[in-house]
N, C-alpha and C positions, 0 to 999 in steps of 0.2 A: 504493500500500500504506500510505502514511503516513496517509491519511484513515481507513482501516480500523483502524490502530493507535491513532489518536486516539479513535475510537469505542470500541475495546477498553479504553483507559485510562479513559474516562468510565464505562463499565459496571463496571470494576474498582473505581472510586471509589465508585459507588453500592453495590456489594456490600460494600465495606469499611465504608461508613457504616451501612448497614442491619445488618450484623453487629455492629457496636459498639453501635448504639442498642438493638437487641433483646437484646443480652447483658445489659442492665440488667433484663430480666425476672427474672433470677435473684435480685435483691434482694427483691421482693415474694414470690417463691416461697419463699425462705429464711425470711422473716418469717412466712409462713403456716405453714410446717412447725414453726418454733420455737413459735409461738402454740399450735398444736395439741398439741405435746408438753407445754407448760406447763399448758394447760387439762386435759389428760388426767391429769396428775400430781395435780390437785386434783379428780379425778372429775367434771369438767365439759367433756366433749368437745363439739365443735361440729359442726353439720351441714355447714356451708359450706366448711370448710378443706380437706377432702379433694378436693372437686370443684374448688375454686379452684386448688389445687395442680396438679391434672391440666390445667386450662385453661392455667395459666401455663407449665408444663413443656412441654406440647404445642405451644403457640405459640412458645416459645423454640426448641425442637427444630426446628420447621419453618422459622421465619423466619431462622435463621442458616445454613441449608443452602447458600445461594449463597456466603456468606462462607467456609464450609467448602470449597466447590469452588475458590474463589479461592486459599485457603491450602493447597490440596492435602492436606486432612486426611481426605478420603474414602478408602475402601478402594481400593487399587490393587495390581496384581500387578507389582511392580518387580523381583522376583527374576530373571525371565527377560528382561524388556524392558530392564533397565539394561545388559545385555551387548551390546545392539545399538548401532549408530551413531545419532547424533541424527536423521538423515534417516529411518532405519527406525523409530525410536521415534515420530517425528512421523506417519509413514504409518499405523502401527498405531493411534495415537491417533485419527487422522481416521476410520479404519474403525470403531473402537469408538464414536465419537460418532455416526457416520451409522447404524450398524446397531443400536446398543443404547441410547445415551443419548437421542437426540432422539425415537425412536419411543416410548420409555417416558414421556418428558416430555410428549409430545403426548397420550398417553392420560391421564396424570396431570392435565394441564391441562383436557382436555375434561370428565372426570368431576369434577374439583375445582370447576370453574365450575358444573356441573349440581348438584352436592351443595350448594354454597353458595347458589345461586339458589333451590333448593327450600326450604332452611332460611329464607331471607329471605322467600319468598312465604308461608310458613306462620307467620312470626314465631315460629319454633320455640323452645320452652323445654325445659329439662331435665326429666326424669321424677322427679327427686329431690324431697324435701320442701322444699328451698330453692328449686328451680325457676328458676334464672337463665336469661336468654336465651342460646341457642346460636349464633344466626346471626352474631354478632360473631366468635366463636371460629372458626366454620367458614369465615369469610372469609380466614383465614390460609392455607387450602389453595390457592385460586387465586392468592393473592398470592405464595406460595412458588413455585408453578409458573412464574409470570411471571419472578420473580427468577432461577430456575434456567435458564429459557430464555435470558435475557439473558446470564447468566454462561457458559452453554454456548457461546453465539455468541462471546463474548470469548475463551474458551479455544480455539475453532476458529481464530479470527483469529490468535492468538498461535502456534498450531501451524503454520498456513500460512506465517506469517512465518519460522518456523524453516526450512521447506523453501525459501523464497525466498532466505533468507540463505545456506543451504547451496549453492544454485546460484550465487550471486554469488561466494562464496569459491572455488568450484571452477573458475570461468571464468578 
């Protein structure tokens, strides 16, 4: 089990690192919004700031999702589960990962890679007057899927460890 916990720790470190790195996307996002507000106050709005703000926010939102899972910031229903024993909570968590999380992530990964691949094969650009390339931004989708798969595996390993520790304590 120690080998798996070591793997889990490495995945957690990766999720923490990517979460911290991609959190810095908020700086250029803020600068874009401030720039747009200032230019609009002088009746000089720009074409590119709205679209760039969407790109930066969407990338930020997606690429910190695994970090959110690590930090337990995603929506959970703890009202009922918190009343159960640790073993029962771990079993419920494993069932939820198996029946809901991993099937969703599998679909998300498949279509995310397909969506990104199509964008790269077309060298897709935005329909706007600014017309920036979209394939870089759409690469965030499969990257997010991979990070979420890894973090989901880490969470399952930690949950199984709770069950193993529970058995060791009771023996």
